[in-house]
KOLVEXFI-456037 format. One record per residue: residue in three letters; x, y, z of N, C-alpha, C in turn. Coordinates in nm, 2 decimals, always signed. Each point is the difference from the previous one (the first is absolute). Layout:
# residues N
ALA_X_Y_Z_X_Y_Z_X_Y_Z
...
END
This chain:
# residues 130
ASP_+0.09_-0.09_-0.01_-0.07_+0.09_+0.04_+0.04_+0.11_-0.03
VAL_-0.04_+0.11_-0.05_+0.09_+0.14_+0.00_-0.05_+0.08_+0.14
GLN_+0.15_+0.00_+0.04_-0.02_+0.08_+0.15_+0.10_+0.07_-0.04
PRO_-0.06_+0.17_+0.02_+0.15_+0.08_+0.07_-0.01_+0.05_+0.12
LEU_+0.10_+0.00_+0.08_+0.07_-0.06_+0.16_+0.01_+0.18_+0.03
GLU_+0.00_+0.08_+0.06_+0.02_+0.12_+0.02_+0.09_+0.01_+0.13
SER_+0.08_+0.04_+0.09_+0.06_+0.05_+0.12_+0.09_+0.14_-0.05
GLY_+0.05_+0.01_+0.16_+0.10_+0.15_-0.04_-0.09_+0.08_+0.10
GLY_-0.17_+0.02_+0.05_-0.02_+0.11_+0.05_+0.02_+0.00_+0.10
GLY_-0.04_+0.14_+0.10_+0.03_+0.00_+0.11_-0.04_+0.16_+0.07
SER_+0.05_+0.06_+0.09_-0.01_+0.12_+0.07_+0.12_+0.10_-0.03
VAL_-0.02_+0.11_-0.07_+0.12_+0.11_+0.01_-0.08_+0.13_-0.01
GLN_+0.13_+0.06_+0.08_-0.05_+0.16_+0.02_+0.00_+0.07_-0.14
THR_-0.08_+0.14_+0.02_+0.02_+0.08_-0.15_+0.12_+0.03_-0.04
GLY_+0.08_-0.05_-0.12_+0.10_+0.01_-0.08_+0.09_-0.12_-0.03
GLY_-0.09_-0.11_+0.08_+0.11_-0.10_+0.04_-0.05_-0.13_-0.13
THR_+0.09_-0.07_-0.03_+0.03_-0.08_-0.11_-0.08_-0.16_+0.03
LEU_-0.07_-0.10_-0.09_-0.02_-0.10_-0.02_+0.01_-0.06_-0.11
ARG_+0.03_-0.13_-0.03_-0.01_-0.11_-0.10_-0.12_-0.06_+0.00
LEU_-0.03_-0.03_-0.06_-0.17_-0.17_-0.04_+0.11_-0.02_-0.09
SER_-0.04_-0.15_+0.06_-0.03_-0.10_-0.13_-0.08_-0.09_-0.03
CYS_+0.02_-0.03_-0.13_-0.07_-0.08_-0.04_+0.04_-0.11_-0.10
ALA_-0.04_-0.10_+0.07_+0.05_-0.16_-0.05_-0.03_-0.08_-0.09
ALA_+0.03_-0.03_-0.08_-0.12_-0.07_-0.10_+0.00_-0.16_+0.05
SER_-0.12_-0.04_-0.01_-0.04_-0.16_+0.00_-0.05_-0.08_-0.12
GLY_-0.03_-0.06_-0.07_-0.07_-0.04_-0.12_+0.03_+0.09_-0.11
PHE_+0.09_+0.10_+0.01_-0.01_+0.07_-0.12_+0.16_+0.10_-0.01
THR_+0.01_+0.03_-0.09_+0.14_+0.07_-0.01_-0.03_+0.11_-0.04
PHE_+0.06_+0.16_+0.07_-0.06_+0.08_-0.01_+0.07_+0.06_-0.19
ARG_+0.12_-0.09_+0.01_+0.06_+0.05_-0.15_-0.15_-0.01_-0.12
LYS_-0.05_-0.07_+0.03_-0.12_-0.05_-0.10_-0.18_+0.12_+0.04
SER_+0.03_+0.03_+0.13_-0.09_+0.06_+0.08_-0.03_+0.12_+0.01
ASP_-0.08_+0.10_-0.07_+0.01_+0.10_+0.06_-0.03_+0.03_+0.15
MET_+0.05_+0.12_+0.09_-0.05_+0.00_+0.13_-0.01_+0.13_+0.05
VAL_-0.12_+0.03_+0.10_-0.01_+0.09_+0.04_-0.02_+0.02_+0.14
TRP_+0.05_+0.11_+0.05_-0.01_+0.00_+0.16_-0.11_+0.17_+0.03
TYR_-0.13_-0.10_+0.08_-0.11_+0.10_+0.04_+0.02_+0.01_+0.13
ARG_-0.08_+0.09_+0.06_+0.02_+0.04_+0.13_-0.16_+0.02_+0.06
GLN_-0.04_-0.04_+0.10_-0.11_+0.06_+0.06_+0.00_+0.04_+0.15
ALA_-0.11_+0.11_-0.01_+0.01_+0.07_+0.15_-0.13_-0.02_+0.08
PRO_-0.01_+0.02_+0.15_-0.11_-0.01_+0.02_-0.11_+0.06_-0.06
GLY_-0.13_+0.00_-0.03_-0.11_+0.08_-0.06_+0.05_+0.04_-0.12
ASP_+0.10_-0.04_-0.08_+0.04_+0.06_-0.17_-0.02_-0.10_-0.07
ASP_+0.00_+0.02_-0.16_-0.02_-0.14_-0.13_+0.20_-0.03_+0.08
CYS_-0.01_-0.08_-0.12_+0.10_-0.11_-0.01_+0.08_+0.06_-0.15
ARG_+0.12_+0.10_+0.06_+0.07_+0.08_-0.10_+0.15_-0.07_-0.08
LEU_+0.00_+0.01_-0.13_+0.10_-0.04_-0.01_+0.17_+0.09_+0.01
VAL_+0.07_-0.04_-0.01_+0.11_+0.07_+0.09_+0.09_-0.03_-0.11
ALA_+0.06_-0.10_-0.01_+0.10_-0.01_-0.09_-0.02_-0.14_-0.13
SER_+0.06_-0.02_-0.10_+0.00_-0.08_-0.10_+0.12_-0.03_-0.08
LEU_+0.04_-0.17_-0.03_+0.09_-0.05_-0.05_-0.06_-0.06_-0.11
ASP_+0.04_+0.01_-0.13_-0.03_-0.06_-0.10_+0.09_-0.11_-0.02
THR_-0.05_-0.12_-0.11_+0.11_-0.05_-0.06_+0.10_-0.01_-0.10
ASP_-0.04_+0.16_-0.03_+0.09_+0.10_-0.11_+0.11_+0.07_+0.09
GLY_-0.02_-0.05_+0.13_+0.06_+0.13_+0.10_-0.04_+0.10_+0.02
SER_-0.08_+0.08_-0.08_-0.11_+0.13_+0.05_+0.01_+0.01_+0.10
THR_+0.00_+0.11_+0.08_-0.08_+0.02_+0.15_-0.10_+0.13_-0.04
TYR_-0.07_-0.02_+0.12_-0.09_+0.11_+0.03_-0.01_+0.02_+0.15
TYR_-0.06_+0.16_+0.00_+0.00_+0.03_+0.13_-0.14_+0.09_+0.04
SER_-0.02_-0.03_+0.12_-0.13_+0.07_+0.01_+0.06_+0.20_+0.02
ASP_-0.10_+0.08_+0.01_+0.10_+0.13_+0.00_+0.02_+0.03_+0.15
SER_-0.07_-0.08_+0.09_+0.06_+0.03_+0.16_+0.08_-0.09_+0.00
VAL_+0.08_-0.09_-0.03_+0.11_-0.06_+0.04_+0.12_+0.03_-0.13
LYS_+0.00_+0.09_-0.13_+0.09_+0.03_-0.05_+0.11_+0.06_+0.04
GLY_+0.14_-0.07_+0.00_+0.11_+0.03_+0.05_+0.01_+0.00_+0.11
ARG_-0.08_-0.09_+0.10_+0.01_-0.06_+0.10_+0.03_-0.13_+0.00
PHE_-0.07_-0.05_-0.07_-0.04_-0.15_-0.02_+0.13_-0.06_-0.13
THR_+0.02_-0.16_+0.02_+0.06_-0.04_-0.14_-0.03_-0.14_+0.04
VAL_-0.05_-0.06_-0.15_+0.00_-0.13_-0.02_+0.07_-0.03_-0.05
SER_+0.05_-0.16_+0.04_+0.10_-0.04_-0.12_+0.00_-0.15_+0.04
GLY_+0.08_-0.07_-0.06_-0.04_-0.17_-0.01_+0.14_-0.04_-0.02
ASP_+0.02_-0.10_+0.04_+0.11_-0.11_+0.02_-0.03_-0.14_-0.01
TYR_-0.01_+0.01_-0.14_-0.05_-0.13_-0.06_+0.06_-0.09_+0.02
ALA_+0.12_-0.03_+0.06_+0.08_-0.09_-0.01_-0.07_-0.07_+0.17
ARG_-0.01_+0.06_+0.07_-0.08_-0.03_+0.14_-0.14_+0.00_-0.04
ASP_-0.07_+0.01_-0.08_-0.17_+0.06_-0.03_-0.02_+0.05_+0.09
MET_+0.05_+0.12_+0.04_-0.05_+0.05_+0.08_-0.04_+0.19_-0.02
VAL_-0.04_+0.06_-0.01_-0.10_+0.15_-0.01_+0.04_+0.03_+0.14
TYR_+0.03_+0.19_-0.01_+0.06_+0.06_+0.12_-0.13_+0.13_-0.02
LEU_+0.00_+0.05_+0.11_-0.06_+0.15_-0.01_+0.07_+0.05_+0.10
GLN_+0.11_+0.12_-0.06_+0.09_+0.04_+0.10_-0.10_+0.13_+0.02
MET_-0.04_+0.10_+0.14_-0.04_+0.04_+0.04_+0.09_+0.08_+0.10
ASP_-0.02_+0.17_-0.06_+0.10_+0.08_+0.07_-0.08_+0.07_+0.03
ASN_+0.05_+0.12_+0.10_-0.08_+0.11_+0.06_-0.17_+0.01_-0.01
LEU_+0.04_-0.12_+0.10_-0.19_-0.03_+0.01_-0.02_+0.09_+0.10
LYS_-0.15_+0.03_-0.03_-0.08_+0.08_+0.04_-0.13_-0.06_+0.11
PRO_-0.08_+0.05_+0.07_-0.13_-0.04_+0.10_-0.08_-0.05_-0.13
GLU_-0.01_+0.04_-0.14_-0.14_+0.00_-0.06_+0.06_-0.12_-0.10
ASP_+0.16_-0.07_+0.02_+0.02_-0.13_-0.05_-0.03_-0.15_+0.09
THR_-0.03_+0.05_+0.09_-0.10_-0.09_+0.13_-0.07_-0.07_-0.07
ALA_-0.04_-0.14_-0.06_-0.08_-0.09_-0.06_+0.05_-0.13_+0.05
VAL_-0.07_-0.10_-0.09_+0.01_-0.15_-0.01_+0.04_-0.05_-0.16
TYR_+0.12_+0.04_-0.01_+0.08_+0.00_-0.13_+0.00_-0.16_-0.07
PHE_-0.06_-0.04_-0.14_-0.05_-0.10_-0.03_+0.09_-0.01_-0.11
CYS_+0.03_-0.13_-0.07_+0.07_-0.07_-0.11_-0.10_-0.06_-0.08
ALA_+0.00_+0.05_-0.11_-0.10_-0.07_-0.11_+0.05_+0.00_-0.14
VAL_+0.00_-0.16_-0.01_+0.05_-0.01_-0.14_-0.06_-0.10_-0.09
SER_-0.01_+0.04_-0.19_-0.04_-0.05_-0.04_+0.01_-0.15_-0.03
GLY_+0.08_-0.07_+0.02_+0.07_-0.13_+0.00_+0.04_-0.02_-0.16
ASP_+0.10_-0.15_+0.00_+0.07_+0.01_-0.12_-0.07_+0.00_-0.14
GLY_+0.03_+0.11_-0.08_-0.03_+0.02_-0.14_-0.13_+0.05_+0.00
ARG_-0.09_+0.00_+0.14_-0.13_+0.06_-0.04_-0.01_+0.16_-0.01
ILE_-0.12_+0.05_-0.10_+0.01_+0.16_-0.05_-0.10_+0.05_+0.10
VAL_-0.01_+0.01_+0.10_-0.12_+0.07_+0.09_-0.02_+0.13_+0.01
ASP_-0.15_+0.06_-0.02_+0.02_+0.13_+0.04_-0.01_+0.02_+0.14
TYR_+0.04_+0.12_+0.04_-0.01_+0.04_+0.16_-0.06_+0.14_-0.02
SER_-0.03_+0.04_+0.08_-0.08_+0.18_+0.07_+0.14_+0.03_+0.08
THR_-0.03_+0.13_+0.00_+0.10_+0.08_+0.08_-0.07_+0.02_+0.15
SER_-0.12_-0.04_+0.02_-0.09_-0.02_+0.14_-0.09_-0.10_-0.03
TYR_-0.03_-0.05_+0.12_-0.12_-0.08_+0.02_-0.07_+0.02_+0.14
ARG_-0.11_+0.00_+0.03_-0.04_+0.01_+0.13_+0.05_-0.12_+0.11
GLN_+0.02_-0.08_-0.03_+0.09_-0.09_+0.09_+0.12_-0.10_-0.08
CYS_+0.10_+0.02_+0.09_+0.08_-0.08_-0.06_-0.05_-0.14_-0.06
GLY_+0.10_-0.07_-0.02_-0.02_-0.15_-0.02_-0.12_-0.01_-0.13
SER_-0.04_+0.11_-0.06_-0.10_-0.02_-0.13_+0.09_-0.01_-0.12
GLY_-0.11_+0.01_-0.12_+0.06_+0.00_-0.14_+0.05_-0.14_-0.02
SER_+0.08_+0.01_-0.10_+0.07_-0.17_-0.07_+0.14_-0.04_+0.01
LEU_+0.03_+0.12_+0.10_+0.16_-0.04_+0.06_+0.00_-0.12_+0.10
THR_+0.14_-0.07_+0.00_-0.01_-0.06_+0.14_+0.09_+0.10_+0.14
TRP_-0.11_-0.01_+0.10_+0.08_+0.12_+0.11_+0.06_-0.13_+0.14
GLY_+0.15_+0.07_+0.03_+0.00_-0.04_+0.12_-0.08_+0.09_+0.12
GLN_+0.05_-0.09_+0.13_-0.06_+0.03_+0.10_-0.01_+0.14_+0.07
GLY_+0.09_+0.06_-0.06_+0.05_+0.13_+0.07_+0.09_+0.03_+0.12
THR_+0.04_+0.12_+0.00_+0.11_+0.00_+0.11_-0.04_+0.16_+0.03
GLN_+0.03_+0.03_+0.17_-0.05_+0.12_+0.04_+0.16_+0.08_-0.01
VAL_-0.07_+0.13_-0.02_+0.11_+0.12_-0.01_-0.07_+0.10_+0.09
THR_+0.04_+0.01_+0.12_+0.00_+0.16_+0.08_+0.08_+0.08_+0.01
VAL_-0.03_+0.14_-0.03_+0.06_+0.11_-0.01_-0.03_+0.09_+0.15
SER_+0.07_+0.05_+0.10_-0.03_+0.06_+0.09_+0.08_+0.15_+0.02
SER_-0.09_+0.08_-0.01_+0.05_+0.16_+0.01_+0.11_+0.04_+0.10
END
């Protein structure tokens, strides 16, 4: 079964740094689009960053210049490096993937994470205190 596995969340102060990891199980990132989403309490699930199979990346305006998505395909891992964190970055972060060779349409937001046709991980909490 296709299953992305997130790790690396935690609690930091404003201006701090965290690196989230997403491990592949049942698929390979080289053949999959992967998308990082986040959902804060009371808010929609919002796309943060994406890394496509052709290596192209996308960032939401809210994280552009602070977050970096990258892949280590030898280890079948994808990372989200988060620098200069702000309290408004507090959310549960999800790794979502298309699966090997699949072309999947996805949205920049959902009412709830876990929706649509991507395969979602379980999420990891990020808390940024002021």
